[in-house]
C-alpha positions in Angstrom: 16.2 15.3 -6.3 15.0 16.3 -3.1 13.6 13.7 -0.7 9.9 15.1 -1.5 10.0 14.4 -5.3 11.5 11.0 -4.9 8.7 9.9 -2.8 6.0 11.5 -5.4 8.1 9.2 -7.7 8.3 6.5 -6.6 4.0 6.4 -6.0 3.2 7.6 -9.5 5.7 4.6 -10.8 3.8 2.2 -7.9 0.6 3.8 -8.9 1.0 3.1 -12.6 2.4 0.0 -12.4 -1.1 -0.6 -10.2 -2.8 0.5 -13.4 -1.0 -1.6 -15.7 -1.2 -5.0 -13.7 -5.1 -4.6 -13.3 -5.2 -4.1 -17.1 -4.0 -7.3 -17.3 -7.1 -8.9 -15.9 -9.0 -9.7 -18.7 -12.6 -10.6 -17.5 -10.9 -12.5 -14.4 -12.5 -10.0 -11.7 -14.0 -13.4 -9.4 -11.1 -15.3 -9.7 -9.0 -15.6 -6.1 -7.3 -12.6 -5.6 -5.9 -13.1 -1.9 -7.0 -14.7 0.7 -10.8 -14.4 1.0 -10.6 -11.9 -1.8 -11.2 -12.4 -5.1 -9.8 -9.8 -8.0 -12.0 -7.6 -7.3 -12.0 -7.2 -3.9 -7.9 -7.4 -3.8 -8.1 -4.6 -7.0 -10.7 -2.0 -4.6 -8.1 -2.4 -1.6 -5.6 -0.9 -3.6 -7.6 1.9 -5.2 -7.4 2.8 -1.7 -3.6 3.0 -1.6 -4.9 5.8 -4.3 -8.3 7.2 -2.9 -7.4 7.9 0.8 -4.6 10.7 -0.5 -7.2 12.5 -2.1 -9.8 11.6 1.0 -6.9 12.5 3.6 -5.9 15.4 1.5 -9.7 16.7 2.2 -9.3 16.6 6.1 -6.9 19.2 6.6 -4.9 18.6 9.9 -4.3 21.0 12.6 -1.5 19.1 14.6 1.3 16.5 13.4 0.5 12.9 15.9 2.4 10.3 13.5 5.9 11.7 12.4 7.2 9.0 10.3 5.7 6.0 7.7 6.9 3.5 10.3 5.0 5.0 12.9 1.8 5.2 11.2 2.2 0.9 10.7 2.8 0.5 14.4 -0.6 3.0 15.1 -2.6 1.0 13.0 -1.5 -2.3 14.0 -4.9 -3.4 15.3 -7.1 -1.9 12.6 -5.6 -3.3 10.0 -5.8 -6.9 11.9 -9.3 -6.3 11.9 -12.7 -8.0 9.3 -13.1 -3.9 8.9 -10.2 -4.3 5.8 -11.6 -7.4 4.4 -15.1 -5.3 3.9 -13.3 -1.8 3.1 -11.5 -4.1 -0.2 -14.6 -5.9 -1.1 -17.2 -2.3 -0.7 -13.9 -0.5 -2.9 -14.1 -3.7 -5.1 -17.6 -3.1 -6.0 -17.9 1.0 -6.4 -15.2 0.5 -9.3 -18.3 -1.0 -11.4 -18.7 -1.7 -15.0 -15.1 -1.6 -16.2 -13.2 -1.8 -12.9 -9.6 -1.0 -15.1 -10.8 1.6 -16.6 -12.2 3.1 -12.9 -8.4 2.3 -11.7 -7.2 4.3 -14.9 -9.4 7.0 -13.8 -8.8 7.2 -10.2 -4.6 7.4 -10.3 -4.8 9.6 -13.2 -6.9 11.8 -11.0 -4.9 11.4 -7.7 -1.5 12.0 -9.2 -2.4 15.1 -10.8 -3.5 15.8 -7.3 0.0 14.9 -5.2 1.2 16.6 -8.5 0.3 20.3 -6.7 1.8 19.2 -3.4 4.9 19.9 -1.8 4.1 17.8 0.7 4.3 19.7 3.9 0.3 19.3 3.8 -1.3 18.4 7.0 -3.6 15.8 6.6 -5.9 13.2 8.2 -5.5 9.5 8.7 -6.8 6.9 10.8 -3.7 7.0 13.4 -3.9 11.1 13.3 -2.4 14.5 11.5 0.3 13.4 9.5 2.3 15.4 6.9 1.7 14.2 3.4 5.9 13.7 2.8 5.0 11.2 5.9 1.8 9.7 4.5 3.1 8.9 0.8 5.4 6.2 1.3 2.6 4.4 3.0 1.2 4.7 0.0 3.7 3.3 -2.2 4.4 0.1 -0.3 0.9 -0.6 -0.1 0.3 -0.3 -3.8 3.7 -1.6 -4.4 3.0 -4.9 -1.8 -0.6 -5.2 -3.3 0.0 -5.0 -7.2 2.6 -8.0 -6.5 -0.1 -10.1 -5.4 -2.0 -8.7 -7.9 0.3 -10.3 -10.2 0.6 -13.7 -8.3 -3.0 -14.0 -8.7 -3.1 -13.3 -12.6 0.0 -15.8 -13.4 2.1 -12.3 -14.7 5.4 -11.0 -13.1 5.3 -9.8 -10.1 8.8 -7.6 -10.4 8.3 -3.6 -8.7 9.6 -0.5 -10.4 12.7 0.1 -8.7 11.8 3.2 -6.9 9.0 1.8 -5.9 10.2 -1.4 -4.9 13.0 0.8 -3.4 10.8 2.7 -1.1 8.5 0.2 0.0 12.3 -2.4 0.7 13.0 0.8 3.4 10.1 0.8 5.2 10.2 -2.7 5.7 14.3 -2.2 7.1 12.6 0.3 9.0 9.5 -1.6 11.1 12.6 -4.1 11.3 14.8 -2.6 13.5 12.6 -0.4 15.2 10.7 -4.0 16.5 14.3 -6.0 16.9 13.1 -7.9 13.8 16.4 -6.9 11.7 18.6 -10.2 12.9 15.8 -12.7 11.5 15.0 -10.7 8.0 18.9 -10.2 7.5 19.5 -13.8 8.5 16.4 -15.1 6.0 17.3 -12.8 2.7 20.8 -13.7 2.5 20.6 -16.7 3.1 21.3 -18.1 6.0 18.1 -19.3 7.0 13.7 -19.1 7.2 12.1 -16.2 8.6 10.4 -17.6 11.9 6.7 -19.0 10.7 4.2 -16.4 10.5 6.9 -13.2 10.2 6.0 -9.7 9.2 7.2 -6.3 10.2 3.6 -5.0 9.6 1.7 -6.7 12.8 3.6 -9.6 14.1 2.6 -13.0 13.1 0.3 -13.2 9.9 -3.3 -13.3 9.4 -4.5 -15.8 7.0 -5.7 -13.0 5.1 -1.6 -12.4 4.0 -3.1 -8.1 4.2 -1.1 -5.5 5.0 -2.1 -2.1 5.9 -5.4 -0.2 6.2 
């Protein structure tokens, strides 16, 4: 299996897990979700992990500005910490309409079918600038995996992602930690030697009250 096929499989598995978890909401759309978000807004924000792939592919980039998924997160840290992310989540939640679970299923089916027709070399325009699809997709695997886990916690169901998606997300966490000189703290915590420092985040430094990940 090529790296692109691996990434696409992880994206598919993460998207299907999101769809399956959304189906468990059962009317609890106004229940607490994550920080200032209710379940609907959290679901809306998570759906953007799919919708941005579709949106950005429709805007081909003239050149590549961002070479890796880790570089994307470093380039968008200030955006992720801003109030616009929370508002876009609420707007995306509202856009899911009267049957959010059905809307998520339709979005998932449509975007997975789109990605299946690509080979990963396509240049697209992201918030951080031009990227290849193969380099951008791991950020979407990460977002889907982390925020579906958030949704599972909000619903009181097991928050255990598919192995393919978890492996991709953890790989990105490791890359960010190493690149930012935070690998030691992460390794010590992961092996039970010490707790992570207060507010530790490989994404934006000190965690924000909302606990959001990326844009």
